[in-house]
C-alpha positions as CSV (number, residue, x, y, z in Angstrom):
1,M,-15.4,0.7,-21.1
2,T,-15.6,-2.4,-18.5
3,L,-15.4,-2.1,-14.6
4,E,-14.3,-4.7,-12.5
5,V,-15.2,-4.7,-9.0
6,R,-12.6,-6.2,-5.9
7,E,-13.7,-6.7,-2.5
8,G,-11.6,-6.3,0.4
9,D,-8.4,-4.9,-1.7
10,R,-7.3,-2.4,0.8
11,K,-4.4,-0.9,-1.4
12,A,-6.3,-0.8,-4.4
13,A,-9.2,1.2,-2.5
14,F,-6.7,3.6,-0.9
15,D,-5.1,4.2,-4.5
16,A,-8.4,5.0,-6.2
17,A,-8.9,8.4,-4.6
18,L,-4.8,9.3,-5.9
19,N,-5.9,7.7,-9.4
20,A,-9.0,9.8,-9.3
21,Y,-7.8,13.4,-8.2
22,G,-4.6,13.0,-10.0
23,P,-1.0,14.6,-8.8
24,D,-1.8,18.3,-9.2
25,S,-5.0,18.5,-7.2
26,L,-5.3,19.8,-3.7
27,Y,-6.5,16.3,-2.0
28,V,-4.3,15.3,0.4
29,P,-5.0,11.6,1.5
30,P,-4.9,10.0,4.8
31,L,-1.8,8.1,6.3
32,W,-1.5,5.0,4.7
33,S,-1.2,3.3,8.3
34,D,-4.4,5.0,9.3
35,F,-6.4,3.8,6.2
36,D,-5.2,0.4,6.5
37,R,-6.0,-0.3,10.6
38,M,-9.3,1.5,9.8
39,F,-10.2,-1.1,7.0
40,D,-8.4,-4.2,8.6
41,P,-11.0,-6.8,10.0
42,A,-8.2,-7.8,12.5
43,T,-7.6,-4.5,14.0
44,N,-10.7,-2.4,13.7
45,P,-12.3,-2.5,16.8
46,F,-16.0,-2.4,15.1
47,I,-15.4,-6.0,13.7
48,T,-13.3,-7.5,16.5
49,E,-15.6,-6.4,19.2
50,G,-18.5,-7.5,17.3
51,H,-20.2,-4.3,16.9
52,G,-20.9,-5.1,13.0
53,R,-19.6,-5.8,9.5
54,Y,-18.5,-3.8,6.9
55,A,-17.2,-4.5,3.1
56,L,-14.8,-2.4,1.2
57,F,-15.1,-2.6,-2.7
58,S,-12.9,-1.3,-5.4
59,A,-14.0,-0.5,-9.3
60,H,-10.8,-1.3,-11.5
61,R,-10.8,0.2,-15.1
62,D,-7.8,-1.5,-17.2
63,G,-6.3,-3.0,-13.8
64,R,-6.0,0.2,-12.6
65,P,-8.2,1.3,-9.3
66,V,-10.3,4.3,-10.0
67,G,-13.3,3.8,-7.3
68,R,-13.9,2.5,-3.8
69,I,-17.2,2.4,-1.7
70,A,-17.2,0.8,1.8
71,A,-20.2,-0.6,3.0
72,S,-21.2,-1.1,7.1
73,I,-23.9,-2.8,8.9
74,H,-23.9,-1.7,12.5
75,D,-25.3,-4.8,13.9
76,A,-25.5,-3.6,17.5
77,S,-26.9,-0.2,16.9
78,N,-29.6,-2.4,14.9
79,R,-30.5,-4.7,17.2
80,K,-30.4,-1.8,20.2
81,H,-33.1,0.1,18.0
82,G,-35.1,-2.3,16.1
83,T,-33.6,-1.6,12.7
84,R,-32.1,-2.9,9.4
85,H,-30.0,0.0,8.3
86,G,-26.9,-0.2,6.6
87,H,-24.7,2.8,5.4
88,S,-22.1,3.5,2.4
89,A,-18.7,5.7,2.8
90,S,-15.6,6.5,1.5
91,S,-16.5,6.8,-2.6
92,T,-14.5,8.1,-4.8
93,A,-14.6,7.9,-8.5
94,S,-12.5,8.7,-11.1
95,T,-14.8,10.2,-13.7
96,M,-12.7,13.3,-13.8
97,S,-10.3,12.2,-16.6
98,R,-13.2,12.7,-18.6
99,W,-13.9,16.4,-17.1
100,P,-11.9,19.4,-17.7
101,M,-11.8,19.8,-14.0
102,R,-9.5,20.0,-11.2
103,C,-11.1,19.1,-7.8
104,C,-10.4,20.0,-4.1
105,A,-13.4,17.6,-2.8
106,P,-15.4,15.2,-4.6
107,P,-17.4,16.2,-7.4
108,S,-20.8,16.0,-5.3
109,N,-19.2,18.8,-3.1
110,G,-18.1,21.4,-5.3
111,C,-15.7,21.6,-8.4
112,R,-14.4,24.5,-10.3
113,R,-14.3,23.8,-14.2
114,V,-11.2,25.2,-15.8
115,A,-10.6,25.4,-19.5
């Protein structure tokens, strides 16, 4: 099974969580407009005001988005504190298709197994 990683595809990153959790889950996604505004480099103050930078990645299996992760570097904070830190967030992986589980949160936050 091969994964293709794409950078900057906001719609695919949004859809990855929906694909990972499936229609029967209790997962409630953010509003598309909020997600899009947060990850649009033209409207996000983190970028437009020069605080830092980020990259948004989506993983695709058979052309379908199945995972996402955002990586950021807060340049202003690093300068202020003399550090070189980066962060990652918004990770979702669609491994649940191989597990007989229903999740209301990412697997790292706990899932309950169903028969």
